[in-house]
Phi, psi and omega in degrees: 000139178279135174260103181288346184053043181294143178237355184196153176220124182231143177257162175250131178249144177278161172219137176276322175233102188304314181294317179298315180295322176298316179297320180299309182293325176296319179295332177280358178100007177281136181263121177283118182266334184196150172199158169224201184289343187233351187210142176225136177258123179245147176245134175225110186060227180274359185254161178225154174212158176258136171252129183240152174282099181173139185212132167223122186310312182297320179295309183301315184282358175244010178261134180223146172236136177253118184240123176281130181231165180279326188214098183297324180292319177295321176299314179303311182299315181294319181288322176302315179297320178298314182289331178295345177289340181081006183285344188233072181301139180093336179282148177207167182219147177243146179301152180297147176217151179285132177251150185295345181273006171100026178223153171259123192237131168259124180264133181230131175255126179284175184301339179266351181104001176294136183261123175257133175256106178266100192254124174260115184284142176296142177292139178267132180280000000 
């Protein structure tokens, strides 16, 4: 087996409107660390991801990120209020629901259709 000695793993997310998607992720609390005309690097907690100027409907609508959060209901409320401003057309949020794998999840679709799973893990006894 090859030992890649990996120290980090980052995904690339599509954007249909690069500026709108950057603003959306910044509003969710992601910190933009770097950007140019075609790519932006965001930090969320200890993780990072790239947002790129590039869109294919099938790719965007089949991309998902699973993010562990402390309170899925609080995330839902804050994101619902954010989306109610009308600043992020195409983005939407669903109320949290219990999933059989042991998390309460708020689902968020970004302006390009990427699905975020904001998962609050059940407490272990």
